[in-house]
C-alpha positions in Angstrom: -134.6 89.6 98.7 -135.1 86.2 98.1 -139.3 86.0 98.5 -140.7 84.1 95.4 -144.3 84.8 94.6 -146.4 81.8 93.1 -149.1 82.9 90.4 -151.1 79.7 90.4 -154.3 78.1 88.4 -156.8 79.4 88.8 -155.6 83.1 88.0 -155.3 84.8 91.3 -157.6 87.4 92.3 -156.0 90.5 92.9 -156.7 92.1 96.2 -154.9 95.0 97.3 -155.0 97.0 100.6 -153.4 100.3 100.3 -151.8 102.1 103.4 -152.5 105.6 103.8 -149.2 106.6 105.0 -146.0 105.9 102.8 -143.8 103.2 104.7 -141.0 104.6 107.1 -138.0 101.9 105.4 -137.1 101.2 102.1 -137.6 97.5 102.4 -141.2 98.1 103.2 -141.5 100.7 100.7 -140.1 98.6 98.2 -142.5 95.4 99.1 -145.4 97.6 98.6 -144.4 99.3 95.2 -144.1 95.5 94.0 -147.1 94.5 95.4 -148.7 97.5 93.7 -147.0 96.4 90.3 -147.8 93.0 90.1 -150.9 93.2 88.4 -149.2 95.3 85.5 -146.1 92.6 85.4 -149.1 89.8 85.1 -150.7 91.8 82.3 -147.5 92.3 80.6 -146.8 88.7 80.6 -150.0 87.4 80.0 -151.2 90.0 77.4 -148.1 90.6 75.1 -149.8 91.6 72.3 -151.5 93.9 73.7 -148.3 95.9 74.6 -147.1 95.8 71.1 -149.8 97.1 69.1 -149.0 98.1 65.8 -145.2 98.1 66.4 -142.7 95.7 64.7 -140.2 93.8 67.5 -136.7 95.5 67.2 -135.4 92.1 68.5 -134.4 89.5 65.6 -132.7 87.4 68.1 -135.9 87.0 70.1 -138.8 87.1 67.4 -139.7 86.4 63.9 -143.0 87.4 62.3 -144.6 86.9 59.2 -148.6 87.6 58.3 -149.4 84.1 59.2 -148.6 83.9 62.6 -151.4 85.6 65.3 -150.2 88.0 67.8 -151.6 85.3 70.4 -148.2 83.9 69.9 -146.7 86.9 72.2 -149.0 85.8 75.2 -146.9 84.0 78.0 -143.8 84.3 76.1 -140.6 84.5 77.2 -139.0 85.7 74.0 -141.5 88.9 73.9 -140.2 89.3 77.6 -136.9 89.0 76.6 -137.5 91.6 73.6 -139.7 94.3 75.6 -137.2 94.3 78.8 -133.9 94.5 75.9 -136.0 97.6 74.6 -137.2 96.3 71.4 -140.4 97.1 71.7 -140.6 100.9 73.8 -137.6 103.0 74.3 -138.8 103.1 78.2 -139.2 99.5 79.2 -140.5 100.1 82.8 -144.1 99.8 84.1 -145.5 102.9 86.0 -146.6 102.6 89.5 -148.6 105.5 91.1 -148.4 105.4 95.0 -148.4 107.2 98.0 -148.6 110.7 95.7 -145.1 109.2 93.9 -144.5 107.7 90.6 -142.4 104.7 90.2 -140.9 102.8 87.9 -141.1 98.9 88.1 -138.6 96.7 85.7 -137.3 93.5 85.1 -133.6 92.8 85.2 -131.3 91.2 83.1 -130.0 88.7 85.5 -129.7 85.3 84.2 -127.3 83.5 82.1 -127.0 83.9 78.3 -128.1 81.4 75.8 -125.8 81.7 73.2 -128.3 79.5 70.8 -130.7 82.9 71.3 -128.2 85.7 71.5 -125.7 87.3 73.6 -127.5 89.2 76.2 -128.2 88.4 79.4 -131.5 87.0 79.8 -134.8 88.6 81.8 -136.2 85.5 82.5 -135.5 82.3 83.3 -137.1 78.7 83.1 -137.6 77.0 86.3 -138.6 73.2 87.4 -139.6 71.5 91.0 -138.8 68.0 91.3 -141.7 66.8 92.7 -145.5 67.5 91.9 -147.6 69.5 94.5 -149.8 72.2 95.0 -147.8 74.4 94.1 -147.0 74.6 89.7 -144.5 72.3 88.9 -142.7 75.1 86.7 -142.7 78.4 85.9 -140.7 81.5 84.5 -138.2 83.2 87.0 -138.2 87.0 86.7 -135.9 89.6 89.1 -138.1 92.8 89.7 -136.6 96.0 90.7 -137.5 99.4 91.3 -135.6 102.3 89.5 -136.0 104.4 92.4 -134.7 102.1 94.9 -131.5 100.9 93.7 -129.9 97.9 95.6 -133.2 96.2 95.8 -134.8 93.0 93.8 -137.2 90.5 94.4 -137.2 87.2 92.6 -140.8 86.6 91.4 -142.2 83.2 89.3 -144.7 83.6 86.7 -146.5 80.6 85.6 -147.9 80.0 82.0 -151.3 80.5 82.3 -152.1 80.8 78.8 -151.0 77.4 77.5 -154.2 75.8 78.4 -157.8 75.2 79.0 -160.0 74.1 81.9 -162.3 71.1 80.8 -165.7 71.7 82.6 -166.7 68.5 84.8 -169.6 66.8 83.0 -170.7 63.5 81.2 -169.0 63.3 78.0 -169.7 60.6 74.6 -166.7 58.9 73.1 -166.5 59.3 69.5 -169.6 60.6 67.3 -170.6 57.2 65.3 -174.0 56.1 66.0 -173.0 52.7 67.1 -170.5 53.7 69.8 -172.8 54.3 73.1 -169.6 54.7 74.7 -169.8 57.9 77.7 -167.5 59.0 80.5 -167.2 61.6 83.1 -164.7 63.8 85.0 -166.2 64.9 87.8 -163.7 65.6 90.9 -161.0 65.6 88.3 -159.3 68.9 87.5 -158.4 68.6 83.8 -156.3 71.3 81.7 -156.0 70.8 77.8 -153.5 72.5 75.9 -155.0 75.2 73.6 -152.4 75.0 70.8 -150.0 72.3 69.1 -146.7 72.3 70.9 -144.6 74.6 69.1 -140.8 74.4 67.9 -139.9 77.3 70.6 -141.6 75.3 73.3 -139.5 72.1 72.2 -136.9 74.4 72.5 -137.4 75.4 75.7 -137.6 71.8 76.8 -134.0 71.5 75.0 -132.5 74.2 76.9 -133.8 72.8 80.3 -132.3 69.3 79.6 -129.1 70.9 78.4 -129.7 69.8 75.0 -129.2 73.4 73.2 -127.4 71.7 70.2 -130.6 70.1 69.1 -133.0 73.6 69.1 -134.6 74.8 65.8 -132.8 78.0 65.4 -134.8 78.9 62.3 -137.0 81.9 64.3 -139.7 81.6 61.6 -140.6 78.2 62.4 -140.7 78.5 66.1 -144.4 79.4 66.4 -145.2 76.5 64.0 -145.8 73.1 65.3 -143.3 70.6 66.3 -143.2 66.9 64.9 -141.3 64.9 67.3 -141.8 61.1 67.2 -144.4 59.6 69.8 -141.8 58.7 72.4 -140.6 62.1 72.4 -144.0 63.6 72.5 -144.8 61.6 75.7 -141.1 62.6 77.1 -142.3 66.3 76.7 -145.6 66.1 78.1 -144.2 64.1 81.2 -141.3 66.8 81.3 -144.1 69.0 82.4 -146.2 67.0 84.6 -148.3 66.5 81.8 -149.8 63.7 79.6 -150.0 63.4 75.7 -153.2 64.0 74.6 -155.6 61.5 74.9 -158.6 60.6 72.2 -161.6 60.6 74.4 -160.7 63.9 76.1 -160.3 65.5 72.4 -163.4 64.3 71.8 -165.2 66.1 75.0 -163.1 69.6 74.3 -164.0 69.5 70.6 -167.8 68.1 70.8 -170.3 71.1 71.9 -172.7 69.5 74.5 -176.6 70.1 73.8 -176.8 71.7 77.2 -174.0 73.3 78.8 -175.9 74.1 81.9 -176.6 70.3 82.5 -173.7 68.2 83.3 -175.9 65.5 83.4 -177.4 65.2 80.3 -180.8 63.1 79.8 -179.5 63.2 75.8 -176.1 62.8 74.7 -175.4 64.1 71.4 -172.2 63.3 69.0 -172.0 66.3 66.5 -169.6 65.7 63.5 -168.0 69.2 63.3 -167.6 71.8 66.7 -169.8 74.5 65.1 -172.7 72.3 63.4 -174.4 69.2 64.6 -175.4 68.2 61.1 -172.4 68.4 58.9 -174.5 68.8 55.7 -175.1 72.5 56.8 -171.2 73.4 56.9 -169.1 73.9 54.1 -167.6 70.4 54.7 -170.8 68.9 54.0 -171.5 71.1 50.9 -168.0 70.3 49.3 -169.1 66.5 49.4 -172.0 67.0 47.2 -171.3 70.1 45.0 -168.3 69.2 42.6 -168.0 73.0 42.1 -167.3 74.1 45.7 -164.6 76.7 46.2 -162.9 77.6 49.7 -163.6 80.6 51.2 -161.2 82.7 53.5 -164.2 82.0 56.3 -164.0 78.3 55.8 -160.4 78.2 56.3 -160.5 79.7 59.1 -163.0 77.2 60.5 -160.7 74.3 59.7 -157.5 74.4 57.5 -158.1 72.1 55.0 -156.0 71.5 51.6 -156.3 74.5 49.6 -155.8 76.8 52.4 -152.7 78.9 53.7 -151.4 77.9 56.8 -151.7 79.9 59.7 -150.5 79.8 63.4 -151.5 80.9 66.8 -154.8 82.4 65.7 -158.4 81.8 67.3 -160.8 81.9 64.7 -161.1 77.6 65.0 -161.7 77.1 68.6 -164.4 74.5 70.3 -166.6 75.6 73.2 -164.3 74.8 75.8 -161.2 76.9 74.4 -159.1 74.4 72.5 -158.0 75.4 69.2 -157.8 73.4 65.7 -160.7 70.8 66.4 -160.8 70.3 62.9 -158.1 70.5 59.7 -155.2 71.9 60.3 -152.8 69.2 61.7 -152.9 65.8 61.8 -152.7 65.1 65.8 -151.5 62.2 67.9 -153.5 61.1 70.3 -153.4 58.2 73.1 -156.7 56.3 72.5 -157.5 54.1 75.7 -160.4 52.7 74.0 -159.0 51.8 70.5 -155.3 51.6 70.6 -155.0 51.4 66.9 -157.1 54.8 66.3 -154.6 57.1 67.7 -154.4 59.7 65.0 -156.8 62.6 64.1 -156.5 62.8 60.3 -158.6 65.5 59.4 -156.0 68.1 58.3 -154.5 70.6 55.8 -153.5 67.2 53.7 -156.9 66.6 52.7 -159.6 68.4 50.5 -162.6 69.7 52.3 -164.9 67.1 50.7 -163.0 64.1 52.7 -164.5 62.1 54.9 -161.9 62.4 57.4 -163.1 65.8 58.0 -165.6 64.3 60.9 -165.0 64.7 64.6 -164.5 61.5 66.3 -163.2 59.7 63.0 -159.4 58.6 63.8 -156.6 56.6 61.8 -153.5 55.0 62.9 -149.9 56.4 63.2 -147.0 54.3 64.2 -145.1 56.9 65.8 -142.5 57.8 63.3 -142.9 61.2 61.7 -143.0 61.1 58.0 -142.3 64.8 56.6 -144.7 64.8 54.0 -147.5 64.3 55.8 -146.1 65.1 59.9 -147.9 65.1 62.7 -148.1 67.5 65.7 -149.3 66.7 69.5 -150.7 68.8 72.5 -150.6 67.8 76.1 -153.0 67.4 79.3 -153.1 68.1 82.6 -154.7 66.6 85.4 -153.9 68.7 88.7 -154.0 66.4 92.1 
């Protein structure tokens, strides 16, 4: 069978109408089982960490972990999908579907070519991309589903990376937080989705493989969950490949500055907080560090903003903004396109500056020439605007 189901944003509401009587033909029965099992397929794809539990995956070619990598890394993760269906998580990699008084077992077949840079095994998933933007998603991951009890049949399904980004609500927003800035803008009628995390080495690897540049992929699996440090032009090319754009400064402000009235999209008063968690920075550990020469960082401080002296952590969601974007302060220096002030294209607040440094404020930005300095590298993220 050559049918492809598309899982599009927003996530589909699953409404299944079950026939009381078992279908008379194998074809119809097969499709009924696939339909009944799709919620479990999507759940495995979107919530990989739930299926892992306390198990350490037995697939070193696909995943490498340390304590500083959060389990969110497993969500919408092609390498976890490969690991699961290869038997690296459970001895019985199938999804049980109870239907018509019988149990069936849904599986994902290893139907796709080997990627030698990863392993010698055939793949259980393949990245695919359409040539033109449209109503349907421009890219996704194709999988080949089968039912163990009905041999000889399979169905190709396209899964979308629904875990990557978060919707920016439509409302009026401020640009920057300095008192002298009175610039505001709005996104009414626009559907903007912002990457939750930095683009990682693993995501760049997917891009390289899709372009046929496998010789350029990062082979160190411990580096896969970490931010990719590309020069500015390659950052833009990466985002463009997915039908996206490099993150912009005013969008970053909107995503990180919590509105004073979330229920009012056209507020009478526009606030420009200096941090994502408190409007008054003096009430945060960053403000305390500025006035107390004996200030000592705590683990909770480092969860909110990874500054100099904190341990590196990736794919944790302790530091998340009001609309779901991670790492609004601290962590990595971040590349930003600034359409209002072109020379202010860098979020400098990062792990390279101590807590007392005044760069740790929303809206404060520096300049980046677009060339990576490995002593102080620059991460990036993308955003997408749907037509």
